[in-house]
One Martini backbone bead per residue (centre of mass of N, CA, C, O) as a GRO file, in nm:
protein
  317
    1MET     BB    1  25.084  11.979  11.732
    2ARG     BB    2  25.305  12.177  11.907
    3ARG     BB    3  25.287  12.400  12.202
    4LYS     BB    4  25.399  12.652  12.394
    5VAL     BB    5  25.340  12.758  12.711
    6ILE     BB    6  25.274  13.093  12.815
    7GLU     BB    7  25.350  13.305  13.080
    8GLN     BB    8  25.182  13.556  13.220
    9GLY     BB    9  25.024  13.768  13.385
   10ASN     BB   10  24.830  13.646  13.643
   11GLY     BB   11  24.848  13.339  13.519
   12THR     BB   12  24.844  13.367  13.221
   13LEU     BB   13  24.785  13.167  12.930
   14THR     BB   14  24.968  13.112  12.619
   15ILE     BB   15  24.941  13.076  12.258
   16THR     BB   16  25.030  13.006  11.940
   17LEU     BB   17  24.950  13.032  11.605
   18PRO     BB   18  24.959  12.893  11.313
   19LYS     BB   19  25.053  13.047  11.027
   20LYS     BB   20  24.924  12.869  10.811
   21TRP     BB   21  24.635  12.877  10.929
   22THR     BB   22  24.587  13.186  10.944
   23LYS     BB   23  24.618  13.226  10.638
   24GLU     BB   24  24.398  13.026  10.538
   25VAL     BB   25  24.155  13.179  10.725
   26GLY     BB   26  24.216  13.501  10.756
   27LEU     BB   27  24.409  13.595  10.985
   28SER     BB   28  24.476  13.863  11.214
   29GLY     BB   29  24.555  14.085  11.466
   30GLU     BB   30  24.221  14.172  11.468
   31SER     BB   31  24.108  13.910  11.507
   32GLU     BB   32  23.863  13.654  11.571
   33VAL     BB   33  23.780  13.384  11.792
   34GLU     BB   34  23.636  13.069  11.861
   35MET     BB   35  23.580  12.922  12.188
   36ARG     BB   36  23.560  12.571  12.303
   37LEU     BB   37  23.447  12.309  12.494
   38HIS     BB   38  23.560  11.950  12.462
   39LYS     BB   39  23.587  11.822  12.723
   40SER     BB   40  23.948  11.838  12.726
   41ASN     BB   41  23.905  12.040  12.490
   42LEU     BB   42  24.020  12.310  12.278
   43VAL     BB   43  23.828  12.490  12.044
   44VAL     BB   44  23.924  12.656  11.736
   45ASP     BB   45  23.750  12.908  11.556
   46ALA     BB   46  23.734  13.066  11.262
   47LEU     BB   47  23.601  13.385  11.143
   48GLY     BB   48  23.752  13.373  10.911
   49GLU     BB   49  23.790  13.380  10.544
   50ARG     BB   50  23.871  13.201  10.284
   51LYS     BB   51  23.960  13.265   9.968
   52GLU     BB   52  23.825  13.166   9.683
   53LYS     BB   53  23.900  12.991   9.387
   54GLU     BB   54  23.768  13.107   9.073
   55ILE     BB   55  23.590  12.979   8.768
   56THR     BB   56  23.464  13.086   8.440
   57VAL     BB   57  23.331  12.891   8.153
   58ASN     BB   58  23.292  12.838   7.817
   59VAL     BB   59  23.216  12.497   7.657
   60ASP     BB   60  23.111  12.479   7.354
   61ASN     BB   61  23.420  12.406   7.223
   62PHE     BB   62  23.437  12.144   7.362
   63GLU     BB   63  23.590  11.847   7.398
   64ARG     BB   64  23.655  11.576   7.566
   65LEU     BB   65  23.964  11.641   7.610
   66SER     BB   66  23.925  11.931   7.709
   67PHE     BB   67  23.802  11.860   7.983
   68ALA     BB   68  24.037  11.705   8.096
   69LYS     BB   69  24.257  11.930   8.077
   70PHE     BB   70  24.105  12.160   8.223
   71LEU     BB   71  24.034  12.027   8.499
   72ILE     BB   72  24.323  11.948   8.576
   73SER     BB   73  24.439  12.234   8.569
   74CYS     BB   74  24.254  12.357   8.789
   75TYR     BB   75  24.336  12.159   9.009
   76GLU     BB   76  24.648  12.225   9.006
   77LEU     BB   77  24.588  12.549   9.058
   78GLY     BB   78  24.361  12.558   9.306
   79PHE     BB   79  24.068  12.540   9.248
   80ASP     BB   80  23.739  12.547   9.412
   81SER     BB   81  23.574  12.674   9.158
   82ILE     BB   82  23.374  12.545   8.872
   83ASP     BB   83  23.211  12.719   8.601
   84LEU     BB   84  23.001  12.573   8.358
   85ARG     BB   85  22.910  12.690   8.035
   86TYR     BB   86  22.614  12.625   7.814
   87THR     BB   87  22.415  12.529   7.499
   88LYS     BB   88  22.515  12.242   7.467
   89ALA     BB   89  22.421  11.894   7.527
   90THR     BB   90  22.677  11.800   7.359
   91VAL     BB   91  22.964  11.584   7.293
   92ARG     BB   92  23.242  11.556   7.071
   93SER     BB   93  23.417  11.256   6.946
   94TRP     BB   94  23.608  11.017   6.787
   95SER     BB   95  23.553  10.785   7.023
   96HIS     BB   96  23.220  10.870   7.123
   97ASP     BB   97  23.080  11.077   6.994
   98ASP     BB   98  22.782  11.148   7.122
   99GLU     BB   99  22.746  11.322   7.438
  100ASP     BB  100  22.658  11.397   7.739
  101ILE     BB  101  22.779  11.660   7.914
  102GLY     BB  102  22.729  11.559   8.205
  103SER     BB  103  22.875  11.284   8.176
  104VAL     BB  104  23.154  11.391   8.109
  105ILE     BB  105  23.198  11.565   8.359
  106SER     BB  106  23.150  11.342   8.570
  107TYR     BB  107  23.384  11.161   8.489
  108TYR     BB  108  23.618  11.370   8.552
  109VAL     BB  109  23.541  11.446   8.843
  110SER     BB  110  23.581  11.150   8.964
  111ARG     BB  111  23.914  11.200   8.929
  112LEU     BB  112  23.883  11.429   9.154
  113ILE     BB  113  23.988  11.466   9.454
  114GLY     BB  114  23.721  11.631   9.635
  115PHE     BB  115  23.532  11.653   9.388
  116GLU     BB  116  23.209  11.802   9.298
  117ILE     BB  117  22.883  11.831   9.208
  118LEU     BB  118  22.678  12.119   9.314
  119GLY     BB  119  22.540  12.197   9.027
  120GLN     BB  120  22.243  12.191   8.793
  121THR     BB  121  22.157  12.289   8.471
  122SER     BB  122  22.078  12.343   8.133
  123SER     BB  123  22.360  12.563   8.132
  124SER     BB  124  22.505  12.435   8.401
  125ILE     BB  125  22.809  12.354   8.597
  126LYS     BB  126  22.909  12.300   8.936
  127ILE     BB  127  23.231  12.286   9.085
  128GLY     BB  128  23.374  12.147   9.397
  129ASN     BB  129  23.557  12.163   9.696
  130LEU     BB  130  23.529  11.875   9.947
  131SER     BB  131  23.752  11.868  10.112
  132GLU     BB  132  23.839  11.881  10.442
  133LYS     BB  133  23.975  12.162  10.419
  134HIS     BB  134  23.670  12.289  10.309
  135LEU     BB  135  23.477  12.178  10.510
  136LYS     BB  136  23.132  12.281  10.577
  137PHE     BB  137  22.858  12.178  10.712
  138ASP     BB  138  22.644  12.402  10.654
  139ALA     BB  139  22.717  12.438  10.353
  140ILE     BB  140  22.651  12.145  10.262
  141VAL     BB  141  22.357  12.135  10.350
  142SER     BB  142  22.268  12.371  10.174
  143ARG     BB  143  22.349  12.232   9.908
  144ILE     BB  144  22.154  11.995   9.928
  145PHE     BB  145  21.896  12.159   9.925
  146PHE     BB  146  21.951  12.299   9.654
  147ILE     BB  147  21.967  12.048   9.470
  148ILE     BB  148  21.691  11.927   9.531
  149GLU     BB  149  21.529  12.176   9.447
  150GLU     BB  150  21.640  12.185   9.160
  151ASN     BB  151  21.526  11.903   9.075
  152LEU     BB  152  21.227  11.972   9.124
  153LYS     BB  153  21.212  12.212   8.928
  154HIS     BB  154  21.293  12.056   8.677
  155LEU     BB  155  21.052  11.867   8.683
  156ASN     BB  156  20.833  12.082   8.665
  157GLU     BB  157  20.923  12.212   8.395
  158CYS     BB  158  20.904  11.954   8.218
  159ILE     BB  159  20.602  11.897   8.268
  160ASP     BB  160  20.487  12.174   8.187
  161SER     BB  161  20.642  12.149   7.885
  162CYS     BB  162  20.668  11.844   7.788
  163ASN     BB  163  20.998  11.788   7.844
  164LEU     BB  164  21.095  11.467   7.902
  165LYS     BB  165  21.387  11.435   7.786
  166ALA     BB  166  21.520  11.623   8.016
  167LEU     BB  167  21.504  11.368   8.235
  168SER     BB  168  21.766  11.185   8.167
  169ASP     BB  169  21.942  11.314   8.428
  170GLY     BB  170  21.840  11.180   8.696
  171GLU     BB  171  22.073  10.991   8.787
  172GLN     BB  172  22.293  11.205   8.805
  173ARG     BB  173  22.154  11.386   9.012
  174HIS     BB  174  22.128  11.172   9.228
  175ASP     BB  175  22.434  11.103   9.265
  176ASN     BB  176  22.536  11.383   9.348
  177CYS     BB  177  22.365  11.397   9.613
  178VAL     BB  178  22.449  11.133   9.754
  179LYS     BB  179  22.746  11.212   9.791
  180LEU     BB  180  22.697  11.452   9.981
  181ILE     BB  181  22.551  11.297  10.204
  182ALA     BB  182  22.779  11.098  10.266
  183LEU     BB  183  22.988  11.312  10.345
  184THR     BB  184  22.821  11.434  10.583
  185LEU     BB  185  22.795  11.173  10.749
  186ARG     BB  186  23.097  11.145  10.794
  187GLU     BB  187  23.137  11.411  10.946
  188ILE     BB  188  22.959  11.333  11.183
  189GLY     BB  189  23.120  11.075  11.269
  190GLU     BB  190  23.400  11.267  11.307
  191SER     BB  191  23.299  11.453  11.511
  192GLU     BB  192  23.411  11.664  11.804
  193THR     BB  193  23.155  11.887  11.846
  194MET     BB  194  22.923  11.706  11.857
  195THR     BB  195  22.665  11.585  11.991
  196LYS     BB  196  22.480  11.311  12.016
  197GLN     BB  197  22.207  11.443  11.936
  198GLN     BB  198  22.304  11.586  11.687
  199SER     BB  199  22.410  11.345  11.528
  200ILE     BB  200  22.147  11.183  11.518
  201ASN     BB  201  21.953  11.409  11.390
  202TYR     BB  202  22.116  11.478  11.142
  203ALA     BB  203  22.120  11.188  11.030
  204VAL     BB  204  21.817  11.158  10.997
  205ILE     BB  205  21.773  11.392  10.798
  206LEU     BB  206  21.974  11.291  10.577
  207ASN     BB  207  21.834  11.015  10.529
  208LEU     BB  208  21.566  11.145  10.436
  209LEU     BB  209  21.688  11.299  10.197
  210ASP     BB  210  21.779  11.045  10.051
  211LYS     BB  211  21.488  10.945  10.000
  212VAL     BB  212  21.391  11.187   9.840
  213VAL     BB  213  21.587  11.144   9.604
  214ASP     BB  214  21.461  10.876   9.520
  215PHE     BB  215  21.171  10.982   9.457
  216ILE     BB  216  21.263  11.174   9.235
  217ARG     BB  217  21.376  10.959   9.049
  218TYR     BB  218  21.104  10.809   9.011
  219ALA     BB  219  20.954  11.050   8.890
  220TYR     BB  220  21.125  11.072   8.642
  221LYS     BB  221  21.070  10.787   8.536
  222TYR     BB  222  20.753  10.797   8.521
  223ALA     BB  223  20.732  11.047   8.340
  224MET     BB  224  20.884  10.921   8.091
  225GLN     BB  225  20.669  10.675   8.062
  226TYR     BB  226  20.448  10.865   8.010
  227LYS     BB  227  20.196  10.917   7.739
  228GLY     BB  228  20.010  11.120   7.838
  229GLU     BB  229  19.827  11.355   7.984
  230PHE     BB  230  19.838  11.564   8.235
  231SER     BB  231  19.687  11.624   8.524
  232ASN     BB  232  19.591  11.809   8.795
  233ASN     BB  233  19.702  11.612   8.999
  234THR     BB  234  20.000  11.627   8.917
  235TYR     BB  235  20.037  11.933   8.933
  236GLY     BB  236  19.954  11.957   9.229
  237ALA     BB  237  20.156  11.759   9.361
  238MET     BB  238  20.409  11.896   9.254
  239LYS     BB  239  20.366  12.170   9.393
  240TYR     BB  240  20.344  12.068   9.689
  241ALA     BB  241  20.624  11.937   9.705
  242LEU     BB  242  20.781  12.200   9.660
  243ASP     BB  243  20.654  12.363   9.890
  244PHE     BB  244  20.744  12.173  10.116
  245PHE     BB  245  21.046  12.187  10.072
  246GLU     BB  246  21.075  12.494  10.102
  247GLY     BB  247  20.951  12.496  10.390
  248TYR     BB  248  21.159  12.310  10.526
  249ARG     BB  249  21.410  12.474  10.469
  250ARG     BB  250  21.315  12.719  10.631
  251TYR     BB  251  21.279  12.567  10.900
  252PHE     BB  252  21.574  12.467  10.924
  253ASN     BB  253  21.718  12.758  10.906
  254LYS     BB  254  21.447  12.916  11.052
  255PHE     BB  255  21.345  12.846  11.327
  256ASP     BB  256  20.982  12.775  11.359
  257TYR     BB  257  20.676  12.666  11.469
  258LYS     BB  258  20.490  12.804  11.249
  259TYR     BB  259  20.577  12.615  11.004
  260ILE     BB  260  20.428  12.347  11.073
  261ALA     BB  261  20.138  12.424  10.989
  262ASP     BB  262  20.205  12.469  10.689
  263LEU     BB  263  20.304  12.181  10.633
  264ASP     BB  264  20.044  12.031  10.717
  265GLU     BB  265  19.861  12.156  10.500
  266ILE     BB  266  20.013  12.044  10.255
  267ARG     BB  267  19.990  11.749  10.333
  268GLY     BB  268  19.679  11.735  10.308
  269SER     BB  269  19.657  11.813  10.006
  270ILE     BB  270  19.829  11.577   9.884
  271LYS     BB  271  19.666  11.345  10.009
  272ASN     BB  272  19.402  11.396   9.854
  273ILE     BB  273  19.520  11.352   9.572
  274PHE     BB  274  19.624  11.065   9.614
  275LEU     BB  275  19.349  10.929   9.688
  276LYS     BB  276  19.210  10.998   9.420
  277ALA     BB  277  19.408  10.842   9.235
  278ILE     BB  278  19.354  10.564   9.362
  279LYS     BB  279  19.038  10.546   9.332
  280SER     BB  280  19.059  10.604   9.005
  281ASN     BB  281  19.294  10.449   8.878
  282SER     BB  282  19.527  10.619   8.791
  283PRO     BB  283  19.806  10.628   8.575
  284GLU     BB  284  19.940  10.865   8.774
  285ALA     BB  285  19.986  10.738   9.059
  286GLY     BB  286  20.293  10.688   9.051
  287ILE     BB  287  20.372  10.987   9.051
  288VAL     BB  288  20.205  11.094   9.290
  289SER     BB  289  20.334  10.901   9.505
  290GLN     BB  290  20.612  11.045   9.507
  291PHE     BB  291  20.516  11.318   9.614
  292ASP     BB  292  20.397  11.203   9.874
  293ALA     BB  293  20.664  11.074   9.978
  294ILE     BB  294  20.822  11.331  10.010
  295VAL     BB  295  20.639  11.455  10.229
  296GLU     BB  296  20.637  11.223  10.438
  297THR     BB  297  20.942  11.216  10.482
  298LEU     BB  298  20.984  11.517  10.568
  299HIS     BB  299  20.789  11.508  10.809
  300GLY     BB  300  20.996  11.326  10.975
  301ALA     BB  301  21.205  11.592  11.002
  302ILE     BB  302  21.081  11.774  11.225
  303LYS     BB  303  21.163  11.659  11.506
  304PRO     BB  304  21.477  11.663  11.488
  305ARG     BB  305  21.486  11.975  11.471
  306ILE     BB  306  21.372  12.029  11.752
  307ILE     BB  307  21.593  11.887  11.916
  308ILE     BB  308  21.825  12.066  11.822
  309GLU     BB  309  21.703  12.331  11.934
  310ILE     BB  310  21.673  12.259  12.231
  311GLU     BB  311  21.975  12.202  12.282
  312LYS     BB  312  22.075  12.478  12.197
  313GLU     BB  313  21.921  12.637  12.422
  314GLU     BB  314  22.046  12.484  12.664
  315GLY     BB  315  22.349  12.574  12.598
  316LYS     BB  316  22.294  12.889  12.679
  317GLU     BB  317  22.244  12.848  13.002
   0.00000   0.00000   0.00000
């Protein structure tokens, strides 16, 4: 897109902004934009926000075909966020009998280019537009943290209530998160605004989060296979893993060195539980080892976040 440079008084040069873009990002005559230099390029970031088109609907009376028609209609009408609420865990159709509602929704969402499942609970699934037109790096990273934390909490709740059948959606939850991580890694690779150090260290953190998602999936699997009653070791390790993840998310978002000592203390606590489980040859060692692996993996993401912060501070000078 070309623009003619206009010379104003005192040698000042100006250009006009594309009307379509300003409308899309919500800019008006009184708005401000952020400008920064990147090599020989001038990058303009809009501070205005485009208003997203959202819809919420109860789908308890939907059959399989209803989901197909409804989701395609919302897609064609330009909705950015679709929040599906339900109380029934299965969907019935003449061709497929009873199916898990999450699997049905996942199937049809996979056919909508740019759309992904952004969140899932026992009574709702949120679908969002992640096409490049709407992609915001910080927002997607926050969503990744949210989904992983949501999956850990779901695991905790199911083990606490001994409702292990509810863990059967572990693979689906894993796949939804992995897709988001892959999308964000692609954005890093194509970014023209990130420095080399930022790209490397954000990629390291995201790849470690990808491993955490794998360990959560294994924890789901081992918990479903376990036949006995869970001991305090499992409950303790489970709690510490969730505490560590919540602590790391806080450290990542609101960087402060003081959080590192808190994380290290939790790491020591879960390591003691893991070693006890191994020494006692506990049948729950497989589950406990996954919680320990979550913490050890995330611990490795502390240093990359420090490097990002140091470079950020140096850029202000």
